C-alpha positions in Angstrom: 151.4 -20.0 -167.1 152.7 -18.1 -170.1 155.7 -19.5 -172.0 157.7 -16.3 -171.4 157.5 -16.8 -167.7 159.5 -20.0 -167.9 163.3 -20.1 -167.3 165.4 -18.9 -170.2 165.9 -21.1 -173.2 168.4 -23.9 -172.5 167.9 -23.3 -168.8 165.2 -25.4 -167.1 165.4 -23.7 -163.7 167.4 -21.5 -161.4 169.2 -22.7 -158.2 168.3 -20.2 -155.5 168.3 -20.0 -151.7 165.2 -19.1 -149.6 165.8 -18.6 -145.9 169.0 -20.6 -146.2 167.4 -23.6 -148.0 168.5 -24.5 -151.5 165.5 -24.4 -153.9 165.0 -24.9 -157.6 162.9 -22.1 -159.2 161.4 -22.8 -162.7 160.6 -19.2 -163.7 162.8 -16.2 -164.8 161.0 -13.8 -162.4 159.6 -14.0 -158.8 157.1 -11.7 -157.1 156.3 -11.1 -153.5 153.5 -13.6 -153.3 155.6 -16.4 -154.9 158.5 -15.7 -152.5 156.3 -15.9 -149.5 154.6 -19.1 -150.7 158.0 -20.7 -151.4 159.3 -19.7 -147.9 156.1 -20.6 -146.0 154.0 -23.0 -148.1 151.7 -23.8 -145.2 151.2 -20.2 -144.1 150.2 -18.4 -142.2 148.7 -16.2 -145.0 146.1 -13.5 -145.2 144.5 -11.2 -142.6 147.1 -9.2 -140.6 149.9 -11.6 -141.6 152.7 -9.6 -143.3 156.2 -10.6 -144.5 159.3 -8.7 -145.4 161.1 -10.1 -148.5 164.6 -9.1 -149.3 166.9 -10.5 -152.0 170.6 -10.4 -152.9 172.1 -11.4 -156.2 175.6 -12.9 -156.5 177.0 -9.6 -158.0 176.0 -7.8 -154.8 172.7 -6.2 -156.0 170.1 -6.0 -153.2 166.5 -5.1 -152.9 163.1 -6.0 -151.6 159.8 -7.2 -152.8 156.5 -5.8 -151.7 153.0 -6.8 -152.2 151.7 -5.6 -155.6 155.1 -4.5 -156.9 156.9 -5.6 -160.1 158.6 -9.1 -160.0 162.4 -9.3 -159.8 164.5 -11.2 -162.4 165.9 -14.4 -160.9 169.5 -15.5 -161.4 171.4 -18.6 -160.2 172.6 -18.4 -156.6 170.2 -15.6 -155.7 169.3 -15.4 -152.0 165.8 -14.6 -150.7 165.2 -13.8 -147.1 161.5 -13.9 -146.1 160.5 -13.0 -142.6 157.1 -12.8 -140.8 156.7 -9.2 -139.6 153.3 -9.4 -137.9 154.9 -9.6 -134.5 154.8 -6.5 -132.3 
């Protein structure tokens, strides 16, 4: 892991929420794959399994993460909602 991927100087980690659970995130950014792995560490992953990942920052900014897109900057108290969307 590159040094510039770590939390900001003087800040060891960010306090975030993933699917309602408090988590500590040690990096200044998060991508789709990292969010899915944090929410569902034991899977299921791969194949037809797909997830929707949305985020909300404390200032009200909202967005989503998709596979292969640019990571989002993480801030304290950020909320991630990760849901399995492979169900029909």
